[in-house]
NUVEX-443526 format. One line per field, with one value per residue (C-alpha): x, y, z; residue in one letter. Coordinates in steps of 0.1 Angstrom, whole numbers, plus 5000, padded with zeros to 4 digits. Layout:
<rs>
px	X, ... .
py	Y, ... .
pz	Z, ... .
aa	A, ... .
</rs>
This chain:
<rs>
px	3216, 3182, 3160, 3136, 3161, 3174, 3142, 3138, 3172, 3164, 3131, 3143, 3140, 3102, 3098, 3112, 3092, 3061, 3069, 3077, 3043, 3021, 2991, 3011, 3027, 2993, 2986, 3015, 3004, 2965, 2960, 2946, 2919, 2884, 2877, 2910, 2903, 2870, 2885, 2910, 2881, 2864, 2893, 2908, 2878, 2874, 2914, 2910, 2883, 2905, 2928, 2911, 2902, 2943, 2944, 2922, 2945, 2974, 2960, 2954, 2990, 3002, 3014, 3014, 2989, 3005, 3008, 2970, 2962, 2983, 2964, 2931, 2942, 2949, 2915, 2896, 2920, 2915, 2874, 2874, 2906, 2915, 2879, 2893, 2920, 2889, 2865, 2893, 2896, 2858, 2852, 2880, 2861, 2828, 2810, 2797, 2818, 2786, 2784, 2817, 2813, 2807, 2824, 2839, 2877, 2899, 2924, 2954, 2940, 2922, 2958, 2975, 2946, 2949, 2987, 2983, 2957, 2978, 3006, 2984, 2967, 2998, 3027, 3040, 3031, 3067, 3049, 3020, 3034, 3060, 3030, 3010, 3041, 3047, 3007, 3015, 3053, 3048, 3019, 3041, 3070, 3046, 3032, 3064, 3079, 3052, 3049, 3086, 3085, 3049, 3043, 3008, 2985, 2945, 2941, 2958, 2931, 2949, 2960, 2941, 2954, 2991, 2986, 2969, 2997, 3023, 3013, 3026, 3003, 3011, 3049, 3041, 3022, 3049, 3075, 3053, 3054, 3094, 3098, 3078, 3096, 3125, 3119, 3101, 3130, 3156, 3134, 3131, 3153, 3169, 3138, 3113, 3131, 3132, 3099, 3094, 3116, 3097, 3065, 3077, 3089, 3061, 3037, 3058, 3056, 3016, 3018, 3029, 3006, 2980, 2984, 2988, 2953, 2936, 2952, 2946, 2912, 2919, 2891, 2887, 2896, 2858, 2829, 2803, 2778, 2790, 2773, 2794, 2829, 2838 .
py	1639, 1644, 1617, 1620, 1619, 1587, 1572, 1580, 1565, 1533, 1530, 1532, 1498, 1501, 1533, 1516, 1484, 1508, 1525, 1494, 1478, 1470, 1491, 1521, 1512, 1505, 1542, 1554, 1535, 1539, 1500, 1493, 1467, 1484, 1458, 1467, 1506, 1499, 1478, 1508, 1532, 1511, 1506, 1538, 1557, 1536, 1540, 1577, 1579, 1564, 1589, 1616, 1601, 1593, 1630, 1637, 1615, 1634, 1671, 1657, 1651, 1688, 1711, 1739, 1756, 1755, 1715, 1715, 1739, 1715, 1682, 1703, 1714, 1674, 1666, 1690, 1678, 1644, 1653, 1680, 1674, 1639, 1630, 1643, 1613, 1592, 1606, 1601, 1566, 1560, 1581, 1554, 1523, 1538, 1541, 1563, 1571, 1572, 1537, 1527, 1540, 1523, 1490, 1464, 1466, 1440, 1420, 1448, 1477, 1463, 1458, 1487, 1514, 1488, 1500, 1535, 1534, 1517, 1540, 1570, 1554, 1543, 1561, 1598, 1625, 1617, 1580, 1589, 1609, 1584, 1559, 1585, 1601, 1573, 1576, 1612, 1607, 1577, 1594, 1628, 1607, 1584, 1617, 1633, 1605, 1601, 1636, 1634, 1600, 1601, 1636, 1632, 1653, 1657, 1623, 1604, 1587, 1594, 1628, 1642, 1617, 1620, 1658, 1660, 1641, 1657, 1693, 1719, 1715, 1677, 1686, 1711, 1684, 1659, 1686, 1698, 1658, 1658, 1688, 1675, 1643, 1655, 1683, 1652, 1630, 1657, 1655, 1618, 1593, 1565, 1536, 1566, 1572, 1532, 1531, 1560, 1540, 1507, 1523, 1544, 1511, 1494, 1521, 1521, 1480, 1484, 1508, 1482, 1459, 1484, 1486, 1449, 1443, 1468, 1452, 1417, 1423, 1412, 1399, 1378, 1340, 1332, 1351, 1359, 1386, 1422, 1431, 1410, 1429, 1461 .
pz	7927, 7946, 7960, 7932, 7907, 7925, 7923, 7887, 7879, 7899, 7883, 7847, 7836, 7845, 7826, 7793, 7798, 7799, 7768, 7752, 7765, 7737, 7747, 7748, 7715, 7701, 7714, 7690, 7663, 7667, 7671, 7707, 7704, 7709, 7737, 7757, 7757, 7771, 7802, 7806, 7809, 7833, 7856, 7855, 7863, 7896, 7900, 7896, 7923, 7947, 7936, 7950, 7983, 7985, 7977, 8006, 8030, 8016, 8026, 8065, 8064, 8055, 8078, 8050, 8032, 8000, 8003, 8010, 7978, 7958, 7965, 7966, 7929, 7920, 7928, 7907, 7878, 7882, 7882, 7854, 7833, 7832, 7820, 7780, 7776, 7787, 7762, 7733, 7742, 7743, 7709, 7694, 7705, 7700, 7733, 7758, 7786, 7812, 7805, 7817, 7847, 7884, 7870, 7897, 7900, 7884, 7905, 7892, 7901, 7933, 7943, 7933, 7949, 7977, 7979, 7979, 8003, 8027, 8024, 8029, 8056, 8074, 8064, 8064, 8039, 8018, 8017, 8003, 7979, 7964, 7962, 7940, 7922, 7892, 7880, 7868, 7861, 7836, 7820, 7815, 7803, 7776, 7764, 7761, 7740, 7720, 7712, 7699, 7682, 7666, 7662, 7663, 7638, 7644, 7619, 7644, 7666, 7697, 7692, 7720, 7745, 7736, 7733, 7772, 7788, 7773, 7782, 7805, 7830, 7835, 7834, 7867, 7884, 7880, 7891, 7923, 7929, 7931, 7947, 7977, 7978, 7974, 8005, 8026, 8020, 8038, 8066, 8067, 8084, 8065, 8072, 8062, 8030, 8023, 8027, 8003, 7978, 7982, 7977, 7942, 7924, 7935, 7920, 7891, 7885, 7893, 7864, 7842, 7855, 7852, 7811, 7811, 7829, 7803, 7774, 7782, 7798, 7830, 7854, 7884, 7875, 7887, 7876, 7900, 7902, 7901, 7934, 7951, 7942, 7960 .
aa	M, T, F, S, E, Q, L, R, K, E, S, D, P, I, F, E, A, I, F, A, H, P, F, V, Q, G, I, A, E, G, T, V, P, K, E, S, L, I, H, Y, V, K, Q, D, Y, E, Y, L, S, T, F, C, R, I, Y, G, L, A, I, S, K, C, D, Q, R, E, D, M, A, F, F, Q, E, Q, I, A, F, V, L, N, D, E, V, H, P, H, N, N, F, C, E, V, A, G, V, T, Y, K, D, L, Q, A, S, P, L, A, P, T, A, H, H, Y, T, R, H, M, L, E, A, A, H, N, G, S, L, G, E, T, L, T, A, L, A, P, C, P, W, T, Y, Y, E, I, G, L, R, L, M, E, E, V, K, P, D, E, N, H, P, F, N, E, W, I, R, F, Y, A, T, E, E, V, K, D, I, V, N, N, F, K, E, K, I, D, R, S, A, E, L, A, G, E, S, E, R, E, R, M, R, D, H, F, L, K, S, C, Q, L, E, H, Q, F, W, T, M, A, Y, E, Q, E, T, W, P, V, Q, L, S, E, K, Y, Y, V .
</rs>
C-alpha cells in the first residue's frame, strides 16, 4: 500500500462524513438554502486565493521543473476554471458572483487557510502537498459519487457543479497529488511522514468543517466593522 493509499484509508471516516453532510446532500437533492450558497461562495473565493499563494510557496520548494509546472498549472486552474462551479451556485442563489468577492474570512476558513500556510512556510514540499491535497481529493470524490448516485441532467440545479468536479481533469489533478505525495514520502524520514499524515488528516477534518461553516453561515461571535477582519 502506498503512502497516499494509507492516508485515504485512514481518512475514510471523514470522507464518509463529508458525503453525508447536509450541504453535500443538499447539492444532490438541489435543496441547499440560498444563504448557505452565498456564504460558501464568499468564503471559497477567499480560500482559493490563499490556495494560489500556497501553490506559489510550493514552487519555491521544488527542485524539478515538472513539479514547478504542475503548481503553475494549478494556479491557472483556480483562477480561470474553478470560477465555473462558483457561478453555478450564484445562479441558483440569484446573485452576482462579483458581489460576493472580498469578504472577511469566517473562523473556520481562517483556521483552514492558516493551517495550510503554516505547513507551506515551515514544512517540506511533502508537507505542503499533504496539507493541500484534501481539497481537490474530496471534491473529486464528491463529484464522482454524485454523478453515480444522482445522475444529474441539465434540469438539475447543480448539474454544472457536479459535472465539473467529476471530470477527468480533476481526476488527473488528484492523481498528480498522489504521485508527488508518494514520491515525497519515499524520500522522507519517519518524523516527516508523520507530519505529512497529520497535515493531511487535519485538512480533511477542516474540509468537513468548511461545509458546516457554509451551511450554518458561520461568522465571528461578536460582529465588528469588516475593516477589522483580515
